[in-house]
PDB file of N, CA, C and O in Angstrom:
ATOM      1  N   PHE A   1      84.533 109.342  64.725  1.00  0.00           N
ATOM      2  CA  PHE A   1      85.080 109.470  63.388  1.00  0.00           C
ATOM      3  C   PHE A   1      85.917 110.743  63.252  1.00  0.00           C
ATOM      4  O   PHE A   1      87.044 110.688  62.759  1.00  0.00           O
ATOM      5  N   LEU A   2      85.381 111.882  63.680  1.00  0.00           N
ATOM      6  CA  LEU A   2      86.091 113.154  63.523  1.00  0.00           C
ATOM      7  C   LEU A   2      87.379 113.187  64.345  1.00  0.00           C
ATOM      8  O   LEU A   2      88.417 113.632  63.855  1.00  0.00           O
ATOM      9  N   VAL A   3      87.315 112.719  65.585  1.00  0.00           N
ATOM     10  CA  VAL A   3      88.514 112.716  66.434  1.00  0.00           C
ATOM     11  C   VAL A   3      89.579 111.803  65.840  1.00  0.00           C
ATOM     12  O   VAL A   3      90.752 112.173  65.793  1.00  0.00           O
ATOM     13  N   ALA A   4      89.190 110.622  65.388  1.00  0.00           N
ATOM     14  CA  ALA A   4      90.154 109.689  64.780  1.00  0.00           C
ATOM     15  C   ALA A   4      90.784 110.296  63.533  1.00  0.00           C
ATOM     16  O   ALA A   4      91.970 110.095  63.273  1.00  0.00           O
ATOM     17  N   LYS A   5      90.001 111.029  62.772  1.00  0.00           N
ATOM     18  CA  LYS A   5      90.513 111.649  61.546  1.00  0.00           C
ATOM     19  C   LYS A   5      91.595 112.683  61.864  1.00  0.00           C
ATOM     20  O   LYS A   5      92.524 112.866  61.077  1.00  0.00           O
ATOM     21  N   GLN A   6      91.485 113.351  62.996  1.00  0.00           N
ATOM     22  CA  GLN A   6      92.451 114.388  63.367  1.00  0.00           C
ATOM     23  C   GLN A   6      93.597 113.854  64.225  1.00  0.00           C
ATOM     24  O   GLN A   6      94.572 114.568  64.462  1.00  0.00           O
ATOM     25  N   THR A   7      93.494 112.619  64.689  1.00  0.00           N
ATOM     26  CA  THR A   7      94.516 112.101  65.606  1.00  0.00           C
ATOM     27  C   THR A   7      95.147 110.816  65.078  1.00  0.00           C
ATOM     28  O   THR A   7      96.196 110.858  64.435  1.00  0.00           O
ATOM     29  N   SER A   8      94.522 109.693  65.342  1.00  0.00           N
ATOM     30  CA  SER A   8      95.138 108.402  65.020  1.00  0.00           C
ATOM     31  C   SER A   8      95.365 108.194  63.529  1.00  0.00           C
ATOM     32  O   SER A   8      96.379 107.613  63.144  1.00  0.00           O
ATOM     33  N   ARG A   9      94.467 108.645  62.696  1.00  0.00           N
ATOM     34  CA  ARG A   9      94.663 108.452  61.252  1.00  0.00           C
ATOM     35  C   ARG A   9      95.875 109.225  60.742  1.00  0.00           C
ATOM     36  O   ARG A   9      96.641 108.709  59.928  1.00  0.00           O
ATOM     37  N   ASN A  10      96.053 110.453  61.213  1.00  0.00           N
ATOM     38  CA  ASN A  10      97.234 111.225  60.811  1.00  0.00           C
ATOM     39  C   ASN A  10      98.511 110.600  61.363  1.00  0.00           C
ATOM     40  O   ASN A  10      99.514 110.512  60.655  1.00  0.00           O
ATOM     41  N   ALA A  11      98.479 110.168  62.616  1.00  0.00           N
ATOM     42  CA  ALA A  11      99.658 109.524  63.199  1.00  0.00           C
ATOM     43  C   ALA A  11     100.023 108.270  62.414  1.00  0.00           C
ATOM     44  O   ALA A  11     101.198 108.040  62.129  1.00  0.00           O
ATOM     45  N   ASP A  12      99.039 107.464  62.066  1.00  0.00           N
ATOM     46  CA  ASP A  12      99.291 106.247  61.289  1.00  0.00           C
ATOM     47  C   ASP A  12      99.851 106.577  59.910  1.00  0.00           C
ATOM     48  O   ASP A  12     100.779 105.917  59.441  1.00  0.00           O
ATOM     49  N   LEU A  13      99.296 107.587  59.264  1.00  0.00           N
ATOM     50  CA  LEU A  13      99.734 107.976  57.928  1.00  0.00           C
ATOM     51  C   LEU A  13     101.225 108.307  57.897  1.00  0.00           C
ATOM     52  O   LEU A  13     101.923 107.957  56.946  1.00  0.00           O
ATOM     53  N   TYR A  14     101.707 108.982  58.942  1.00  0.00           N
ATOM     54  CA  TYR A  14     103.105 109.403  58.986  1.00  0.00           C
ATOM     55  C   TYR A  14     103.997 108.455  59.791  1.00  0.00           C
ATOM     56  O   TYR A  14     105.161 108.768  60.041  1.00  0.00           O
ATOM     57  N   GLY A  15     103.466 107.310  60.194  1.00  0.00           N
ATOM     58  CA  GLY A  15     104.267 106.320  60.904  1.00  0.00           C
ATOM     59  C   GLY A  15     104.635 106.720  62.318  1.00  0.00           C
ATOM     60  O   GLY A  15     105.630 106.235  62.856  1.00  0.00           O
ATOM     61  N   LEU A  16     103.850 107.600  62.935  1.00  0.00           N
ATOM     62  CA  LEU A  16     104.099 108.028  64.316  1.00  0.00           C
ATOM     63  C   LEU A  16     103.341 107.079  65.247  1.00  0.00           C
ATOM     64  O   LEU A  16     102.271 107.413  65.755  1.00  0.00           O
ATOM     65  N   ASN A  17     103.906 105.906  65.460  1.00  0.00           N
ATOM     66  CA  ASN A  17     103.207 104.833  66.158  1.00  0.00           C
ATOM     67  C   ASN A  17     102.983 105.088  67.641  1.00  0.00           C
ATOM     68  O   ASN A  17     102.152 104.422  68.259  1.00  0.00           O
ATOM     69  N   ASP A  18     103.705 106.038  68.225  1.00  0.00           N
ATOM     70  CA  ASP A  18     103.545 106.334  69.650  1.00  0.00           C
ATOM     71  C   ASP A  18     102.614 107.520  69.895  1.00  0.00           C
ATOM     72  O   ASP A  18     102.574 108.055  71.003  1.00  0.00           O
ATOM     73  N   ARG A  19     101.867 107.933  68.873  1.00  0.00           N
ATOM     74  CA  ARG A  19     101.003 109.118  68.981  1.00  0.00           C
ATOM     75  C   ARG A  19      99.629 108.845  68.386  1.00  0.00           C
ATOM     76  O   ARG A  19      99.418 107.847  67.697  1.00  0.00           O
ATOM     77  N   GLY A  20      98.703 109.753  68.667  1.00  0.00           N
ATOM     78  CA  GLY A  20      97.385 109.682  68.044  1.00  0.00           C
ATOM     79  C   GLY A  20      96.342 108.923  68.832  1.00  0.00           C
ATOM     80  O   GLY A  20      95.179 108.871  68.430  1.00  0.00           O
ATOM     81  N   ARG A  21      96.737 108.336  69.946  1.00  0.00           N
ATOM     82  CA  ARG A  21      95.804 107.568  70.776  1.00  0.00           C
ATOM     83  C   ARG A  21      96.139 107.799  72.247  1.00  0.00           C
ATOM     84  O   ARG A  21      97.279 108.114  72.591  1.00  0.00           O
ATOM     85  N   LEU A  22      95.147 107.643  73.104  1.00  0.00           N
ATOM     86  CA  LEU A  22      95.387 107.665  74.547  1.00  0.00           C
ATOM     87  C   LEU A  22      95.442 106.221  75.014  1.00  0.00           C
ATOM     88  O   LEU A  22      94.415 105.549  75.105  1.00  0.00           O
ATOM     89  N   ALA A  23      96.642 105.751  75.308  1.00  0.00           N
ATOM     90  CA  ALA A  23      96.836 104.375  75.758  1.00  0.00           C
ATOM     91  C   ALA A  23      98.108 104.307  76.595  1.00  0.00           C
ATOM     92  O   ALA A  23      99.010 105.129  76.433  1.00  0.00           O
ATOM     93  N   VAL A  24      98.178 103.337  77.478  1.00  0.00           N
ATOM     94  CA  VAL A  24      99.348 103.152  78.329  1.00  0.00           C
ATOM     95  C   VAL A  24     100.585 102.966  77.455  1.00  0.00           C
ATOM     96  O   VAL A  24     100.580 102.167  76.519  1.00  0.00           O
ATOM     97  N   GLY A  25     101.645 103.713  77.770  1.00  0.00           N
ATOM     98  CA  GLY A  25     102.909 103.597  77.062  1.00  0.00           C
ATOM     99  C   GLY A  25     103.063 104.537  75.876  1.00  0.00           C
ATOM    100  O   GLY A  25     104.155 104.638  75.315  1.00  0.00           O
ATOM    101  N   LEU A  26     102.001 105.225  75.481  1.00  0.00           N
ATOM    102  CA  LEU A  26     102.097 106.179  74.375  1.00  0.00           C
ATOM    103  C   LEU A  26     102.377 107.578  74.924  1.00  0.00           C
ATOM    104  O   LEU A  26     102.369 107.781  76.138  1.00  0.00           O
ATOM    105  N   ARG A  27     102.625 108.540  74.038  1.00  0.00           N
ATOM    106  CA  ARG A  27     103.111 109.865  74.428  1.00  0.00           C
ATOM    107  C   ARG A  27     102.155 110.706  75.272  1.00  0.00           C
ATOM    108  O   ARG A  27     102.617 111.481  76.109  1.00  0.00           O
ATOM    109  N   ALA A  28     100.893 110.586  75.091  1.00  0.00           N
ATOM    110  CA  ALA A  28      99.914 111.385  75.841  1.00  0.00           C
ATOM    111  C   ALA A  28     100.051 112.882  75.558  1.00  0.00           C
ATOM    112  O   ALA A  28     100.164 113.685  76.485  1.00  0.00           O
ATOM    113  N   ASP A  29     100.041 113.257  74.267  1.00  0.00           N
ATOM    114  CA  ASP A  29      99.992 114.661  73.863  1.00  0.00           C
ATOM    115  C   ASP A  29      98.517 115.049  73.748  1.00  0.00           C
ATOM    116  O   ASP A  29      97.792 114.499  72.919  1.00  0.00           O
ATOM    117  N   ILE A  30      98.076 115.993  74.578  1.00  0.00           N
ATOM    118  CA  ILE A  30      96.645 116.293  74.688  1.00  0.00           C
ATOM    119  C   ILE A  30      96.432 117.801  74.779  1.00  0.00           C
ATOM    120  O   ILE A  30      97.206 118.499  75.434  1.00  0.00           O
ATOM    121  N   ASN A  31      95.392 118.303  74.127  1.00  0.00           N
ATOM    122  CA  ASN A  31      94.910 119.668  74.327  1.00  0.00           C
ATOM    123  C   ASN A  31      93.554 119.589  75.012  1.00  0.00           C
ATOM    124  O   ASN A  31      92.669 118.862  74.561  1.00  0.00           O
ATOM    125  N   VAL A  32      93.389 120.332  76.096  1.00  0.00           N
ATOM    126  CA  VAL A  32      92.103 120.436  76.784  1.00  0.00           C
ATOM    127  C   VAL A  32      91.564 121.825  76.451  1.00  0.00           C
ATOM    128  O   VAL A  32      92.155 122.835  76.831  1.00  0.00           O
ATOM    129  N   ILE A  33      90.430 121.868  75.736  1.00  0.00           N
ATOM    130  CA  ILE A  33      89.919 123.123  75.183  1.00  0.00           C
ATOM    131  C   ILE A  33      88.591 123.495  75.823  1.00  0.00           C
ATOM    132  O   ILE A  33      87.710 122.650  75.983  1.00  0.00           O
ATOM    133  N   ASP A  34      88.453 124.766  76.189  1.00  0.00           N
ATOM    134  CA  ASP A  34      87.189 125.324  76.672  1.00  0.00           C
ATOM    135  C   ASP A  34      86.482 125.930  75.459  1.00  0.00           C
ATOM    136  O   ASP A  34      86.697 127.097  75.130  1.00  0.00           O
ATOM    137  N   PHE A  35      85.642 125.141  74.799  1.00  0.00           N
ATOM    138  CA  PHE A  35      85.030 125.576  73.543  1.00  0.00           C
ATOM    139  C   PHE A  35      84.153 126.815  73.702  1.00  0.00           C
ATOM    140  O   PHE A  35      84.015 127.589  72.755  1.00  0.00           O
ATOM    141  N   GLU A  36      83.563 127.019  74.868  1.00  0.00           N
ATOM    142  CA  GLU A  36      82.719 128.202  75.073  1.00  0.00           C
ATOM    143  C   GLU A  36      83.544 129.487  75.106  1.00  0.00           C
ATOM    144  O   GLU A  36      83.018 130.564  74.821  1.00  0.00           O
ATOM    145  N   ASN A  37      84.820 129.389  75.446  1.00  0.00           N
ATOM    146  CA  ASN A  37      85.681 130.573  75.527  1.00  0.00           C
ATOM    147  C   ASN A  37      86.804 130.558  74.500  1.00  0.00           C
ATOM    148  O   ASN A  37      87.754 131.333  74.613  1.00  0.00           O
ATOM    149  N   LEU A  38      86.711 129.697  73.512  1.00  0.00           N
ATOM    150  CA  LEU A  38      87.745 129.593  72.487  1.00  0.00           C
ATOM    151  C   LEU A  38      87.659 130.773  71.528  1.00  0.00           C
ATOM    152  O   LEU A  38      86.605 131.035  70.948  1.00  0.00           O
ATOM    153  N   THR A  39      88.777 131.485  71.363  1.00  0.00           N
ATOM    154  CA  THR A  39      88.850 132.585  70.393  1.00  0.00           C
ATOM    155  C   THR A  39      90.107 132.404  69.551  1.00  0.00           C
ATOM    156  O   THR A  39      91.176 132.079  70.068  1.00  0.00           O
ATOM    157  N   VAL A  40      89.965 132.616  68.269  1.00  0.00           N
ATOM    158  CA  VAL A  40      91.082 132.488  67.334  1.00  0.00           C
ATOM    159  C   VAL A  40      91.279 133.837  66.653  1.00  0.00           C
ATOM    160  O   VAL A  40      90.372 134.343  65.992  1.00  0.00           O
ATOM    161  N   SER A  41      92.455 134.411  66.813  1.00  0.00           N
ATOM    162  CA  SER A  41      92.763 135.711  66.208  1.00  0.00           C
ATOM    163  C   SER A  41      93.245 135.521  64.776  1.00  0.00           C
ATOM    164  O   SER A  41      93.678 134.429  64.409  1.00  0.00           O
ATOM    165  N   PRO A  42      93.175 136.570  63.965  1.00  0.00           N
ATOM    166  CA  PRO A  42      93.701 136.473  62.599  1.00  0.00           C
ATOM    167  C   PRO A  42      95.211 136.200  62.623  1.00  0.00           C
ATOM    168  O   PRO A  42      95.901 136.646  63.539  1.00  0.00           O
ATOM    169  N   PRO A  43      95.726 135.476  61.632  1.00  0.00           N
ATOM    170  CA  PRO A  43      97.169 135.212  61.593  1.00  0.00           C
ATOM    171  C   PRO A  43      97.972 136.487  61.357  1.00  0.00           C
ATOM    172  O   PRO A  43      97.517 137.415  60.687  1.00  0.00           O
ATOM    173  N   LYS A  44      99.180 136.509  61.925  1.00  0.00           N
ATOM    174  CA  LYS A  44     100.099 137.630  61.741  1.00  0.00           C
ATOM    175  C   LYS A  44     101.410 137.082  61.190  1.00  0.00           C
ATOM    176  O   LYS A  44     101.873 136.022  61.611  1.00  0.00           O
ATOM    177  N   ALA A  45     102.006 137.809  60.246  1.00  0.00           N
ATOM    178  CA  ALA A  45     103.274 137.400  59.651  1.00  0.00           C
ATOM    179  C   ALA A  45     104.438 137.958  60.466  1.00  0.00           C
ATOM    180  O   ALA A  45     104.450 139.135  60.826  1.00  0.00           O
ATOM    181  N   PHE A  46     105.407 137.107  60.751  1.00  0.00           N
ATOM    182  CA  PHE A  46     106.641 137.500  61.422  1.00  0.00           C
ATOM    183  C   PHE A  46     107.799 137.123  60.512  1.00  0.00           C
ATOM    184  O   PHE A  46     107.865 136.002  60.009  1.00  0.00           O
ATOM    185  N   HIS A  47     108.711 138.066  60.305  1.00  0.00           N
ATOM    186  CA  HIS A  47     109.858 137.854  59.421  1.00  0.00           C
ATOM    187  C   HIS A  47     111.115 137.694  60.274  1.00  0.00           C
ATOM    188  O   HIS A  47     112.042 138.500  60.194  1.00  0.00           O
ATOM    189  N   ASP A  48     111.129 136.649  61.085  1.00  0.00           N
ATOM    190  CA  ASP A  48     112.231 136.478  62.030  1.00  0.00           C
ATOM    191  C   ASP A  48     112.973 135.156  61.861  1.00  0.00           C
ATOM    192  O   ASP A  48     113.720 134.751  62.752  1.00  0.00           O
ATOM    193  N   LEU A  49     112.780 134.487  60.744  1.00  0.00           N
ATOM    194  CA  LEU A  49     113.486 133.239  60.490  1.00  0.00           C
ATOM    195  C   LEU A  49     114.789 133.519  59.746  1.00  0.00           C
ATOM    196  O   LEU A  49     114.935 134.581  59.139  1.00  0.00           O
ATOM    197  N   PRO A  50     115.730 132.590  59.783  1.00  0.00           N
ATOM    198  CA  PRO A  50     116.981 132.787  59.042  1.00  0.00           C
ATOM    199  C   PRO A  50     116.720 133.087  57.569  1.00  0.00           C
ATOM    200  O   PRO A  50     115.740 132.610  56.996  1.00  0.00           O
ATOM    201  N   ALA A  51     117.585 133.865  56.971  1.00  0.00           N
ATOM    202  CA  ALA A  51     117.509 134.255  55.555  1.00  0.00           C
ATOM    203  C   ALA A  51     116.233 135.017  55.232  1.00  0.00           C
ATOM    204  O   ALA A  51     115.771 134.994  54.092  1.00  0.00           O
ATOM    205  N   GLY A  52     115.654 135.697  56.228  1.00  0.00           N
ATOM    206  CA  GLY A  52     114.466 136.507  55.993  1.00  0.00           C
ATOM    207  C   GLY A  52     113.184 135.722  55.831  1.00  0.00           C
ATOM    208  O   GLY A  52     112.190 136.244  55.326  1.00  0.00           O
ATOM    209  N   GLY A  53     113.200 134.477  56.256  1.00  0.00           N
ATOM    210  CA  GLY A  53     112.006 133.641  56.134  1.00  0.00           C
ATOM    211  C   GLY A  53     110.844 134.175  56.951  1.00  0.00           C
ATOM    212  O   GLY A  53     111.033 134.842  57.968  1.00  0.00           O
ATOM    213  N   THR A  54     109.648 133.872  56.493  1.00  0.00           N
ATOM    214  CA  THR A  54     108.423 134.336  57.145  1.00  0.00           C
ATOM    215  C   THR A  54     107.715 133.165  57.809  1.00  0.00           C
ATOM    216  O   THR A  54     107.702 132.052  57.284  1.00  0.00           O
ATOM    217  N   ARG A  55     107.126 133.431  58.973  1.00  0.00           N
ATOM    218  CA  ARG A  55     106.257 132.443  59.614  1.00  0.00           C
ATOM    219  C   ARG A  55     104.971 133.133  60.013  1.00  0.00           C
ATOM    220  O   ARG A  55     104.957 134.331  60.294  1.00  0.00           O
ATOM    221  N   LEU A  56     103.895 132.372  60.036  1.00  0.00           N
ATOM    222  CA  LEU A  56     102.598 132.894  60.463  1.00  0.00           C
ATOM    223  C   LEU A  56     102.314 132.419  61.877  1.00  0.00           C
ATOM    224  O   LEU A  56     102.510 131.247  62.201  1.00  0.00           O
ATOM    225  N   ILE A  57     101.856 133.329  62.710  1.00  0.00           N
ATOM    226  CA  ILE A  57     101.440 132.987  64.066  1.00  0.00           C
ATOM    227  C   ILE A  57      99.988 133.404  64.208  1.00  0.00           C
ATOM    228  O   ILE A  57      99.614 134.529  63.876  1.00  0.00           O
ATOM    229  N   GLN A  58      99.176 132.482  64.706  1.00  0.00           N
ATOM    230  CA  GLN A  58      97.753 132.751  64.878  1.00  0.00           C
ATOM    231  C   GLN A  58      97.406 132.544  66.352  1.00  0.00           C
ATOM    232  O   GLN A  58      97.186 131.413  66.785  1.00  0.00           O
ATOM    233  N   PRO A  59      97.357 133.637  67.125  1.00  0.00           N
ATOM    234  CA  PRO A  59      97.069 133.515  68.551  1.00  0.00           C
ATOM    235  C   PRO A  59      95.694 132.896  68.817  1.00  0.00           C
ATOM    236  O   PRO A  59      94.712 133.194  68.137  1.00  0.00           O
ATOM    237  N   VAL A  60      95.660 132.032  69.824  1.00  0.00           N
ATOM    238  CA  VAL A  60      94.427 131.346  70.221  1.00  0.00           C
ATOM    239  C   VAL A  60      94.304 131.451  71.732  1.00  0.00           C
ATOM    240  O   VAL A  60      95.296 131.315  72.450  1.00  0.00           O
ATOM    241  N   LYS A  61      93.095 131.691  72.218  1.00  0.00           N
ATOM    242  CA  LYS A  61      92.822 131.682  73.657  1.00  0.00           C
ATOM    243  C   LYS A  61      91.678 130.718  73.919  1.00  0.00           C
ATOM    244  O   LYS A  61      90.799 130.536  73.077  1.00  0.00           O
ATOM    245  N   GLY A  62      91.698 130.108  75.084  1.00  0.00           N
ATOM    246  CA  GLY A  62      90.645 129.174  75.451  1.00  0.00           C
ATOM    247  C   GLY A  62      91.138 127.753  75.666  1.00  0.00           C
ATOM    248  O   GLY A  62      90.342 126.843  75.902  1.00  0.00           O
ATOM    249  N   TYR A  63      92.450 127.561  75.585  1.00  0.00           N
ATOM    250  CA  TYR A  63      93.017 126.253  75.903  1.00  0.00           C
ATOM    251  C   TYR A  63      93.214 126.186  77.415  1.00  0.00           C
ATOM    252  O   TYR A  63      93.913 127.021  77.989  1.00  0.00           O
ATOM    253  N   LEU A  64      92.606 125.204  78.055  1.00  0.00           N
ATOM    254  CA  LEU A  64      92.769 125.048  79.498  1.00  0.00           C
ATOM    255  C   LEU A  64      94.125 124.451  79.826  1.00  0.00           C
ATOM    256  O   LEU A  64      94.758 124.830  80.811  1.00  0.00           O
ATOM    257  N   ALA A  65      94.569 123.509  78.990  1.00  0.00           N
ATOM    258  CA  ALA A  65      95.868 122.877  79.225  1.00  0.00           C
ATOM    259  C   ALA A  65      96.358 122.206  77.953  1.00  0.00           C
ATOM    260  O   ALA A  65      95.565 121.764  77.121  1.00  0.00           O
ATOM    261  N   THR A  66      97.676 122.135  77.817  1.00  0.00           N
ATOM    262  CA  THR A  66      98.323 121.342  76.782  1.00  0.00           C
ATOM    263  C   THR A  66      99.319 120.438  77.485  1.00  0.00           C
ATOM    264  O   THR A  66     100.149 120.899  78.268  1.00  0.00           O
ATOM    265  N   LEU A  67      99.227 119.144  77.197  1.00  0.00           N
ATOM    266  CA  LEU A  67     100.141 118.165  77.777  1.00  0.00           C
ATOM    267  C   LEU A  67     100.978 117.547  76.670  1.00  0.00           C
ATOM    268  O   LEU A  67     100.455 117.168  75.623  1.00  0.00           O
ATOM    269  N   VAL A  68     102.280 117.447  76.908  1.00  0.00           N
ATOM    270  CA  VAL A  68     103.206 116.790  75.993  1.00  0.00           C
ATOM    271  C   VAL A  68     103.918 115.705  76.795  1.00  0.00           C
ATOM    272  O   VAL A  68     104.513 115.983  77.836  1.00  0.00           O
ATOM    273  N   LYS A  69     103.855 114.486  76.311  1.00  0.00           N
ATOM    274  CA  LYS A  69     104.404 113.331  77.035  1.00  0.00           C
ATOM    275  C   LYS A  69     103.850 113.284  78.456  1.00  0.00           C
ATOM    276  O   LYS A  69     104.555 112.884  79.383  1.00  0.00           O
ATOM    277  N   GLY A  70     102.607 113.685  78.631  1.00  0.00           N
ATOM    278  CA  GLY A  70     101.952 113.638  79.929  1.00  0.00           C
ATOM    279  C   GLY A  70     102.284 114.786  80.864  1.00  0.00           C
ATOM    280  O   GLY A  70     101.763 114.824  81.979  1.00  0.00           O
ATOM    281  N   GLN A  71     103.137 115.730  80.452  1.00  0.00           N
ATOM    282  CA  GLN A  71     103.490 116.874  81.292  1.00  0.00           C
ATOM    283  C   GLN A  71     102.775 118.129  80.796  1.00  0.00           C
ATOM    284  O   GLN A  71     102.686 118.363  79.591  1.00  0.00           O
ATOM    285  N   VAL A  72     102.269 118.931  81.724  1.00  0.00           N
ATOM    286  CA  VAL A  72     101.565 120.163  81.357  1.00  0.00           C
ATOM    287  C   VAL A  72     102.591 121.197  80.887  1.00  0.00           C
ATOM    288  O   VAL A  72     103.475 121.597  81.645  1.00  0.00           O
ATOM    289  N   THR A  73     102.462 121.626  79.625  1.00  0.00           N
ATOM    290  CA  THR A  73     103.366 122.638  79.067  1.00  0.00           C
ATOM    291  C   THR A  73     102.716 124.016  78.992  1.00  0.00           C
ATOM    292  O   THR A  73     103.408 125.034  78.978  1.00  0.00           O
ATOM    293  N   ARG A  74     101.382 124.046  78.944  1.00  0.00           N
ATOM    294  CA  ARG A  74     100.619 125.304  78.981  1.00  0.00           C
ATOM    295  C   ARG A  74      99.403 125.085  79.861  1.00  0.00           C
ATOM    296  O   ARG A  74      98.759 124.037  79.809  1.00  0.00           O
ATOM    297  N   ARG A  75      99.096 126.096  80.675  1.00  0.00           N
ATOM    298  CA  ARG A  75      97.908 126.036  81.533  1.00  0.00           C
ATOM    299  C   ARG A  75      97.230 127.394  81.463  1.00  0.00           C
ATOM    300  O   ARG A  75      97.849 128.419  81.748  1.00  0.00           O
ATOM    301  N   HIS A  76      95.946 127.402  81.079  1.00  0.00           N
ATOM    302  CA  HIS A  76      95.165 128.644  80.945  1.00  0.00           C
ATOM    303  C   HIS A  76      95.911 129.672  80.087  1.00  0.00           C
ATOM    304  O   HIS A  76      96.079 130.824  80.486  1.00  0.00           O
ATOM    305  N   ASP A  77      96.351 129.236  78.909  1.00  0.00           N
ATOM    306  CA  ASP A  77      97.007 130.096  77.917  1.00  0.00           C
ATOM    307  C   ASP A  77      98.369 130.628  78.355  1.00  0.00           C
ATOM    308  O   ASP A  77      98.892 131.545  77.722  1.00  0.00           O
ATOM    309  N   ALA A  78      98.953 130.086  79.411  1.00  0.00           N
ATOM    310  CA  ALA A  78     100.268 130.538  79.871  1.00  0.00           C
ATOM    311  C   ALA A  78     101.264 129.377  79.828  1.00  0.00           C
ATOM    312  O   ALA A  78     100.915 128.235  80.126  1.00  0.00           O
ATOM    313  N   ASP A  79     102.501 129.685  79.457  1.00  0.00           N
ATOM    314  CA  ASP A  79     103.572 128.699  79.396  1.00  0.00           C
ATOM    315  C   ASP A  79     103.959 128.262  80.804  1.00  0.00           C
ATOM    316  O   ASP A  79     104.090 129.102  81.695  1.00  0.00           O
ATOM    317  N   THR A  80     104.145 126.955  81.021  1.00  0.00           N
ATOM    318  CA  THR A  80     104.563 126.452  82.333  1.00  0.00           C
ATOM    319  C   THR A  80     106.077 126.312  82.442  1.00  0.00           C
ATOM    320  O   THR A  80     106.602 126.132  83.540  1.00  0.00           O
ATOM    321  N   GLY A  81     106.783 126.392  81.314  1.00  0.00           N
ATOM    322  CA  GLY A  81     108.230 126.209  81.324  1.00  0.00           C
ATOM    323  C   GLY A  81     108.669 124.775  81.068  1.00  0.00           C
ATOM    324  O   GLY A  81     109.850 124.535  80.818  1.00  0.00           O
ATOM    325  N   ALA A  82     107.757 123.824  81.123  1.00  0.00           N
ATOM    326  CA  ALA A  82     108.096 122.416  80.863  1.00  0.00           C
ATOM    327  C   ALA A  82     108.386 122.221  79.379  1.00  0.00           C
ATOM    328  O   ALA A  82     107.676 122.761  78.530  1.00  0.00           O
ATOM    329  N   ARG A  83     109.426 121.453  79.063  1.00  0.00           N
ATOM    330  CA  ARG A  83     109.828 121.194  77.675  1.00  0.00           C
ATOM    331  C   ARG A  83     110.098 119.700  77.462  1.00  0.00           C
ATOM    332  O   ARG A  83     111.230 119.323  77.159  1.00  0.00           O
ATOM    333  N   PRO A  84     109.086 118.847  77.613  1.00  0.00           N
ATOM    334  CA  PRO A  84     109.316 117.409  77.467  1.00  0.00           C
ATOM    335  C   PRO A  84     109.376 116.922  76.023  1.00  0.00           C
ATOM    336  O   PRO A  84     109.721 115.764  75.789  1.00  0.00           O
ATOM    337  N   GLY A  85     109.053 117.761  75.059  1.00  0.00           N
ATOM    338  CA  GLY A  85     108.986 117.341  73.656  1.00  0.00           C
ATOM    339  C   GLY A  85     110.350 117.207  73.009  1.00  0.00           C
ATOM    340  O   GLY A  85     111.376 117.565  73.588  1.00  0.00           O
ATOM    341  N   SER A  86     110.335 116.685  71.796  1.00  0.00           N
ATOM    342  CA  SER A  86     111.548 116.552  70.998  1.00  0.00           C
ATOM    343  C   SER A  86     111.174 116.696  69.527  1.00  0.00           C
ATOM    344  O   SER A  86     109.998 116.621  69.171  1.00  0.00           O
ATOM    345  N   LEU A  87     112.167 116.900  68.679  1.00  0.00           N
ATOM    346  CA  LEU A  87     111.919 117.031  67.248  1.00  0.00           C
ATOM    347  C   LEU A  87     111.453 115.704  66.668  1.00  0.00           C
ATOM    348  O   LEU A  87     111.917 114.640  67.079  1.00  0.00           O
ATOM    349  N   VAL A  88     110.544 115.772  65.722  1.00  0.00           N
ATOM    350  CA  VAL A  88     110.114 114.581  64.999  1.00  0.00           C
ATOM    351  C   VAL A  88     111.075 114.401  63.837  1.00  0.00           C
ATOM    352  O   VAL A  88     111.252 115.306  63.021  1.00  0.00           O
ATOM    353  N   ARG A  89     111.690 113.241  63.766  1.00  0.00           N
ATOM    354  CA  ARG A  89     112.646 112.964  62.685  1.00  0.00           C
ATOM    355  C   ARG A  89     112.150 111.782  61.874  1.00  0.00           C
ATOM    356  O   ARG A  89     111.548 110.848  62.403  1.00  0.00           O
ATOM    357  N   SER A  90     112.415 111.845  60.575  1.00  0.00           N
ATOM    358  CA  SER A  90     111.984 110.734  59.715  1.00  0.00           C
ATOM    359  C   SER A  90     113.124 109.760  59.490  1.00  0.00           C
ATOM    360  O   SER A  90     112.954 108.761  58.792  1.00  0.00           O
TER     361      SER A  90
END
C-alpha cells in the first residue's frame, strides 16, 4: 500500500503511464536506499535561479544507486555522468 501510494498512484494521477511500476517496457526509474545509513541534512536556500529566484536543496546520503531509464545515474552518493532522463511535459 505505501509503495503504491508513492509510486504508481502518483504516476496514474498525473497521466505518467510509463512510470510508477517495475515492468518490461516501462522507464525503470529506481532508488536503491541503505536505510541503516540514510541521513537527511537540513534544507539550504540557494538564490541562483533567474530573476533572483530561490531553490531549496536538502542533501541526502545513503542512496546506494539511482537508476533513470534503467541506467545508473548515481552510485554511492556520487554522480556517474549518465543523463538518460528528459523533461516531463504536459
